[in-house]
N, C-alpha and C positions, 0 to 999 in steps of 0.2 A: 570547348567542352564546358558544360554547365557545372556550377559549383554544387557539390553533393553534401554540403555540410548539414548536420542534424543537430537539433537541440537535445540536450540530455539533462537529466536530473538524477541526483543521487539520493538513495533511501537506505535506511538501515535494514528494513524488512519489506519485502514485496510479497503480497499474497495474490495468487491468481484465482479469480473467481469471487464474485460478490454475492454468492448464495448465502444461506443461513450459516454454514460452517465457516466460510471465509470472513464474513462480517463479525461473527462471534470471536474468531481467532484474532482479528485486528483489535477488537475491543479489549480482549483479555491481555494481549501483548502490551497495549497502552496502559492498562491498569497495573500490570506488573512493573512496567517501566517507572511509573509514578511512585509506586510503593517502594521501589529500590533506588529512588533518587536519580532517575535517568529521564527527566522531563523532556529532554531534547531528542529522544529516540524518535525517528521518523518512520511511519508505517504507510505504505501505499497499497491500495486494493485495486487490482486491474480486472475489468470486466469487458468482455468482447461484445456483449449484447448492448442494445440501445438503452437499457435501463438496468438498475441494480437487480440482480437475481434472475436476469433473463436467461 
């Protein structure tokens, strides 16, 4: 039987969709995190298309 291990990464916030609203949400979350002394807050934007906003 083949090993079915997967790589995983942990994020504090995951946003689905890299359109205008998804990107602006990611930017705003990071700005708020920095303003509130949370510079290590990680944000991930996931896009299924081949390019941002596809």
